[in-house]
KOLDRENTOR-160155 format. One record per residue (C-alpha): residue in one letter; x, y, z negated. Coordinates in steps of 0.001 Angstrom, whole numbers, plus 524288, in hexadecimal, padded with zeros to 5 digits. Layout:
N
aXYZ/...
END
This chain:
131
m80F6679439806B7/q81D64790EE803B3/g826CD79B907FF90/s8352679CFF80262/g838D57990C7F492/r83D037A6D87F142/r837B77AD187E51E/i831327BA457E531/a82E3B7C3BE7DA4F/v823397CD887D931/t829FB7D8E47D2A3/g820957E4247D496/l812617E74F7D6FF/g80C947F35A7DD50/v7FE617F79C7DD30/v7F7398026F7E449/a7E8B3802687E12A/p7DDA680C287DECD/c7DDE6809587D029/g7EC8880B5C7CED7/l7F93680DE67D5F6/g803B6804EE7D098/k802DC7F8767C8BF/e800927FEEC7BB81/a7F684808CC7C054/f7EF717FE147C7C7/w7EEC87F54E7BBDD/n7EA058007E7B350/g7DFF1803D87BDA8/l7DADF7F5F47BD6D/l7DA1A7F5977AE9D/g7D53D803847ACB5/p7C8418095C7B084/g7CB95805EE7BE85/l7C4CB80AE37CA88/v7B6B080CF87C6EB/d7AC6780D747D197/v7B590811947DC6F/g7B0A1807F57E663/r7BA628023E7EFC5/r7C79F808D47EE6F/t7D13D806FE7F95D/s7DA8D812397F71E/i7E10581A1F7EC6E/d7DCD1828247EA31/d7E799832577EB79/w7F13D8285B7F106/d7FE8282E407F416/p80764825087FBC5/s8131782E487FC07/p81AB78280D7F0AE/w81C0581B7A7F890/f81FFA82118805BC/d82C188281480AB1/s824388328A811A2/p8163583765812F0/k81693832EC82123/d81984824EC81D01/a80E378255F8135B/r804D682A7A81DCF/r808BA81F72826F5/a8055A8151E81CCF/d7F7978104481A98/r7F26E811A480CC1/s7F3A8802EA80AAA/e80211803A680E65/q803F480F298052E/y7FDEC807407FA11/a8065B7FB6B7FD61/l812D6803737FD5B/a80F678098A7F038/a80C8B7FC2C7EA49/a818EA7F6177EFFD/t821108015B7EAB7/e81B647FF5B7DD27/a81E357F0C77DDD6/l82C3C7F3387E20E/e82E3A7FD1E7D714/q828E87F3677CD10/s832397E9207D202/g83DDB7F1027CD66/r843237EFF77DB3B/p848387E1FA7DB84/a856717DF757DE95/a852547D8C47EB30/s855227DF7A7F806/d84A047E6DE7FE74/d847ED7DC2B80889/r8446F7D2D07FD78/i839F27DB917F7A7/g82C117DAA87FCBB/t81E347DE7C7F9DB/i811427D8047FC8C/f806787E0BF8019E/g7F8ED7DBFE804D7/t7EDF77E2F980BD2/g7E1BF7DEC1812CE/v7E1FA7E91281D5A/g7EB557F3758188C/g7EB047FFA6820D4/i7DC8C8004B823BE/q7DBE580E6981EF9/t7E5DE8126D82937/l7DE7980B0F833C3/e7D1B7811CD82FFD/e7D83D81F3083024/q7DE4581CE483D80/i7D16D817E684330/a7CAED8247F83E9D/i7D5DF82C7A844DE/r7D443824CE85185/l7C59D82756851B7/d7C6A7835C184E11/k7D2FC83A2085520/g7D62182FC385F45/e7DFED824CD86096/r7EBA782DB886287/r7EA168327285479/v7EAF9824C584E84/s7F7A58230684703/p8020981B0D84E0F/f804E48156384095/l7F73F80F7083F42/v7FB718013D8402B/p80737801C6836FE/m7FF8580A7D82DA2/m7F447800EE82C57/m7FBBB7F41282C3B/a8006A7EFE181ED1/n80B667E7C6824A6/a810707F1E982E5E/
END
């Protein structure tokens, strides 16, 4: 793959993981006693997305994976010292295998229990990482 010849700089790193929220806590969690015998962990206990959203409604409309991504991107941007570049020249890279599967599962359960009219009209944008 050939690039455009422009240079890029990685100026910040954000981490949201069960063993630590933030780069330092994550690293300490990896080096410390770690997660002992917890089985497969896919979420963070007592997660509060409100610091990363403008309103509780915005947080509710975001899948947990999107909430994690926003928290990690915010940490990375803060570490960067807010580069002098304009906002349209700042980007993040976010990777997920499926992303909003938790939202999809919740809405399927609602559909089965309460009917299709109770399914959120925000289902698709809530579960798609790139929406």
